[in-house]
Every structure is written in structure tokens, then in C-alpha cells.
C-alpha positions as CSV (number, residue, x, y, z in Angstrom):
1,M,0.0,0.0,0.0
2,A,1.4,3.4,-1.0
3,V,2.2,5.7,1.9
4,R,1.2,9.4,1.9
5,E,4.3,11.6,1.7
6,S,4.4,15.1,3.2
7,Y,5.5,18.1,1.2
8,K,5.9,21.8,1.8
9,T,5.7,24.6,-0.9
10,T,4.7,28.2,-1.5
11,G,1.7,28.9,-3.8
12,F,-0.8,31.4,-5.1
13,V,-4.5,30.5,-4.8
14,L,-5.9,30.2,-8.4
15,R,-9.4,29.0,-7.6
16,T,-11.6,27.0,-5.2
17,L,-14.5,24.7,-5.7
18,S,-17.0,23.6,-3.1
19,Y,-17.0,19.8,-2.4
20,G,-19.7,18.4,-0.3
21,E,-21.0,20.3,2.7
22,S,-17.7,21.4,4.3
23,D,-14.8,20.7,2.0
24,L,-13.0,22.8,-0.7
25,I,-11.0,21.7,-3.8
26,V,-8.3,24.3,-4.0
27,T,-6.0,24.9,-7.0
28,F,-2.7,26.6,-6.4
29,Y,0.2,27.7,-8.6
30,S,3.1,26.6,-6.6
31,H,6.8,27.3,-6.7
32,D,7.9,23.7,-6.5
33,F,5.1,21.7,-8.3
34,G,3.5,24.1,-10.7
35,K,-0.2,23.9,-10.7
36,L,-1.3,21.9,-7.7
37,K,-4.8,20.7,-6.8
38,G,-5.8,19.5,-3.3
39,I,-8.7,19.0,-1.0
40,A,-9.0,21.1,2.2
41,K,-11.2,19.0,4.5
42,G,-13.6,21.0,6.6
43,A,-12.4,24.3,5.1
44,K,-15.9,25.8,4.9
45,R,-16.5,25.2,8.6
46,S,-13.0,25.7,10.2
47,K,-12.4,29.2,11.5
48,K,-8.9,28.4,12.8
49,R,-7.3,25.9,10.5
50,F,-8.1,27.6,7.2
51,A,-9.2,31.1,8.2
52,N,-9.3,33.4,5.1
53,V,-6.4,31.7,3.4
54,F,-8.1,30.6,0.1
55,E,-8.9,34.0,-1.3
56,P,-7.9,34.3,-5.0
57,F,-4.3,35.4,-5.7
58,S,-3.3,35.1,-2.0
59,L,0.3,33.9,-1.6
60,T,0.5,31.0,0.9
61,N,2.7,28.5,2.6
62,I,1.2,25.0,2.0
63,I,1.8,21.7,3.7
64,F,0.2,18.7,1.9
65,T,0.3,15.0,1.7
66,R,-0.4,12.6,-1.2
67,K,0.4,9.1,-2.3
68,S,1.5,9.9,-5.9
69,R,1.9,12.9,-8.2
70,D,-1.2,12.1,-10.2
71,M,-3.5,12.0,-7.1
72,L,-5.4,14.8,-5.4
73,A,-3.3,16.3,-2.6
74,F,-4.6,16.5,1.0
75,I,-4.0,20.0,2.3
76,E,-2.8,19.7,5.9
77,S,-2.3,23.4,6.5
78,C,-2.2,26.7,4.7
79,D,-0.9,30.0,6.0
80,I,-0.9,33.4,4.4
81,I,2.3,35.0,3.3
82,D,0.8,38.0,1.4
83,H,-2.9,38.8,1.1
84,Y,-2.1,41.8,-1.2
85,H,-4.3,44.1,0.8
86,A,-3.4,47.2,-1.3
87,I,-4.7,45.4,-4.4
88,R,-8.0,44.3,-2.7
89,Q,-8.7,47.9,-1.7
90,D,-8.9,48.9,-5.3
91,M,-11.5,47.4,-7.7
92,E,-9.6,47.8,-10.9
93,K,-6.4,46.3,-9.4
94,T,-8.4,43.4,-8.0
95,L,-9.9,42.7,-11.4
96,I,-6.4,42.9,-13.0
97,A,-4.9,40.5,-10.4
98,S,-7.8,38.1,-11.0
99,Y,-7.1,38.2,-14.7
100,F,-3.4,37.5,-14.1
101,I,-4.4,34.5,-12.0
102,D,-7.0,33.3,-14.5
103,L,-4.4,33.5,-17.4
104,T,-1.8,31.6,-15.4
105,D,-4.4,28.9,-14.6
106,H,-5.3,28.5,-18.3
107,F,-1.8,28.4,-19.6
108,S,-0.4,26.0,-16.9
109,P,-0.8,22.2,-17.2
110,E,-1.2,20.5,-13.9
111,G,2.0,19.3,-12.2
112,K,4.5,21.0,-14.6
113,K,6.9,23.1,-12.5
114,N,7.9,26.5,-13.9
115,E,9.6,28.7,-11.4
116,K,9.7,31.6,-13.9
117,V,5.9,31.7,-14.1
118,F,5.7,31.7,-10.3
119,Q,8.1,34.6,-10.1
120,L,6.3,36.5,-12.9
121,L,3.1,36.3,-10.8
122,R,4.9,37.4,-7.7
123,D,6.7,40.3,-9.4
124,F,3.6,41.7,-11.1
125,L,1.3,41.4,-8.1
126,L,3.9,43.2,-6.0
127,M,4.2,45.9,-8.7
128,L,0.4,46.2,-9.0
129,G,0.1,46.7,-5.3
130,K,2.5,49.6,-5.3
131,E,2.0,51.3,-8.7
132,K,-1.0,52.8,-10.6
133,A,-2.9,50.2,-12.7
134,S,-2.2,50.6,-16.4
135,D,-2.8,49.0,-19.8
136,A,1.0,48.5,-20.1
137,T,1.1,46.4,-17.0
138,V,-1.6,44.1,-18.4
139,R,-0.2,43.8,-21.9
140,F,3.4,43.2,-20.6
141,F,2.2,40.5,-18.3
142,E,0.4,38.8,-21.2
143,M,3.5,39.0,-23.3
144,R,5.8,37.5,-20.6
145,L,3.4,34.7,-19.7
146,L,3.0,33.8,-23.4
147,K,6.8,33.7,-23.7
148,L,7.4,31.6,-20.6
149,T,4.7,29.1,-21.5
150,G,5.9,28.6,-25.1
151,F,3.3,30.6,-26.9
152,E,5.2,33.8,-27.7
153,P,3.9,35.4,-30.9
154,A,6.5,36.1,-33.6
155,L,6.8,39.9,-33.7
156,E,10.4,40.6,-34.6
157,H,10.1,40.0,-38.3
158,C,7.7,39.0,-41.0
159,I,6.9,35.3,-40.6
160,V,6.9,34.8,-44.4
161,C,9.9,36.7,-45.8
162,K,11.7,37.2,-42.4
163,T,12.3,40.9,-43.0
164,P,12.9,42.7,-39.7
165,V,10.3,45.2,-38.5
166,T,11.1,48.7,-39.8
167,N,9.5,52.0,-38.7
168,G,7.1,53.4,-41.3
169,N,6.2,50.1,-42.8
170,S,2.7,48.5,-42.5
171,Y,2.2,45.1,-40.8
172,Y,-0.6,42.7,-40.1
173,F,-1.0,40.1,-37.3
174,H,-2.4,36.7,-38.0
175,A,-3.4,34.8,-34.8
176,G,-3.7,31.5,-36.6
177,E,-0.2,31.7,-37.8
178,G,1.2,33.2,-34.6
179,G,2.9,36.3,-35.9
180,I,3.1,39.3,-38.1
181,K,3.4,39.7,-41.9
182,C,4.7,42.7,-43.8
183,S,2.3,44.4,-46.3
184,A,3.9,42.6,-49.2
185,C,3.2,39.2,-47.7
186,A,-0.1,39.8,-46.0
187,Q,-3.6,39.2,-47.3
188,P,-5.4,41.9,-45.2
189,Q,-8.8,41.1,-46.8
190,R,-8.8,37.8,-44.9
191,Y,-7.9,37.4,-41.2
192,E,-4.9,39.6,-40.6
193,Q,-5.3,42.6,-38.2
194,P,-3.3,45.8,-38.9
195,I,-0.6,46.5,-36.4
196,S,1.9,49.5,-36.4
197,A,5.6,49.1,-36.1
198,G,5.3,51.3,-33.0
199,T,3.0,48.7,-31.3
200,V,5.2,45.9,-32.3
201,R,8.3,47.6,-30.8
202,T,6.4,48.5,-27.6
203,L,5.3,44.9,-27.0
204,L,8.8,43.5,-27.7
205,L,10.3,46.1,-25.3
206,G,7.8,45.2,-22.6
207,K,8.4,41.5,-22.6
208,D,12.1,41.9,-21.7
209,M,12.6,45.2,-20.0
210,D,13.4,45.5,-16.3
211,I,10.1,45.3,-14.3
212,E,10.9,48.4,-12.4
213,K,10.8,50.4,-15.6
214,I,7.3,49.3,-16.6
215,K,5.7,51.9,-14.4
216,L,7.4,54.5,-16.6
217,I,5.6,53.3,-19.8
218,A,2.3,55.0,-20.7
219,L,0.6,53.7,-23.9
220,T,-1.2,56.1,-26.1
221,D,-4.8,55.4,-26.8
222,S,-4.0,54.0,-30.2
223,L,-1.1,51.8,-28.9
224,A,-3.3,50.5,-26.1
225,A,-6.2,49.7,-28.4
226,E,-4.0,48.0,-31.0
227,S,-1.9,45.9,-28.5
228,R,-5.1,44.9,-26.6
229,S,-6.8,43.7,-29.8
230,I,-3.8,41.7,-31.0
231,L,-3.0,40.0,-27.7
232,I,-6.6,39.3,-26.6
233,G,-7.4,37.8,-30.0
234,F,-4.3,35.7,-29.9
235,I,-4.9,34.4,-26.4
236,A,-8.5,33.5,-27.3
237,H,-7.2,31.7,-30.4
238,V,-4.6,29.7,-28.4
239,L,-7.0,28.8,-25.6
240,G,-10.0,28.2,-27.9
241,R,-12.2,30.5,-25.8
242,E,-12.3,33.9,-24.2
243,V,-11.0,34.4,-20.6
244,K,-14.0,35.1,-18.4
245,S,-12.2,37.4,-16.0
246,L,-11.2,39.7,-18.9
247,K,-14.9,40.1,-19.8
248,V,-15.8,40.9,-16.2
249,M,-12.9,43.4,-16.0
250,E,-14.1,45.2,-19.2
251,Q,-17.7,45.2,-18.2
252,V,-16.9,46.8,-14.9
253,R,-14.7,49.4,-16.7
254,K,-17.6,50.3,-18.9
255,L,-20.0,50.8,-15.9
256,C,-17.4,53.0,-14.2
257,T,-16.8,55.3,-17.2
């Protein structure tokens, strides 16, 4: 008979699901195991053992046991490291953090460790708590997550003729082919979306620049709209569906404007 082994890790709460009258199925993105799913027995009734630890995007210390990697973990204890209070006090920041968590969940297969994705979440949530929420923050998180999970769009050159992006030239983005085409290679009457060289360069800059400098980037209305259209469309294409938290965020923004 297999024996339950005990493990300890740090993880962000991705989502919870009620199970029976008192239990919760909790999904984390952990530092040591990637996406991790476990059952917290009595979590809905316990006021001491699991008090307020399963709020979305909370960073926690987790102790769990399980018999094998492909089995549901049994969460023995879970303690808060960072509740991100500054984010939760702001509606827009809360919606953005929820979107970051939702995207990470969608792009992460269960049980596949990726320390860089974990650090990406930690860095951007820390920045979001300290700085003003911006379109650049959201777009650059998307670009970095796509890169780290193997879905980075090809933006440095035309995917057909391989000519590097040059200011003043016209380009089109094709989600199905995962990159841009120059005006000579594109068929804009079909599925390609127009994208300026400025937007391309901004997205390329944002995916690699020092995170401390992101707060200095302010996208113009046209850059914000264009980069949003390209990345949201590409993400929906890769996933095969829209991300619900994005729709909620945009609906709330419309109500508040």
C-alpha cells in the first residue's frame, strides 16, 4: 500500500470549488510543483485551521500529503504569506490581479513546474500593489506569460519573408499563424489585423525590460487599443475560448466610465 508523503511549498491560490458540505477543492500555482490541486477537509467550517487563506491570488505556505503525483493532494495546513491588501482595496487592481491568476491557470498544465511563471506572478502582483494600474502592466504580463509558457507570438520579423520590423512600414497580425506579416506578404482582406511598427516595438520592449521600468511606460490610446486587440485575440485563439475574468474586467470598466 502506498504511503502518503508530506510536502511543503509556496503557492498562489488560483481558484476554489465547493465539495460536499464542508470541503473545498483548491487549485494553487506553486513554486515547487507548478499547478497543484488539493482538498481542504472542513475548510468551509473551520475558522482556525483555514481562516481566510483561500482568497484568489493570495500567496500562501502550503503543507500537503499525497500518495503519488497524479493523485489529489490532501491539504494539511495553509498559511498566508501575502494577502495583497493594497490590491484588494482597489476594484480595478483586484480585477487585473484576478485576470493574471486566470491566465496563469489557463496556460499551466497541472504538475508542470515553472519557477519563472511563479516569479512572474509574484513580481507583477507586487508591482500592482505599489503602482498605478495601467494598460501597459496588463499587456506586458500577457507577453511575458506567453513567452514563458511557449506561446510567444513572432513579432520581430515577417513570418513569411523574415524581413525585420522597420518603422514606417505596414504590418498585419495573423493569430492562426502566430505572428506578423509585412504588407507585401499579408492578405489583409482575410484574417490579418493591422498593427503598427510602434505597437510591435512596444510589445517587444515590454516583454524583456526591467520590471521596475514598466511603471514609466504609458501607452497612447492607439497603442493601447491595438496591442489589446492583438493580444486578446491571440490568447483567445490559443485557448480556444475567451477568458471570463477579462470580460468581467471590461464590463466593470464600462460601468465606471
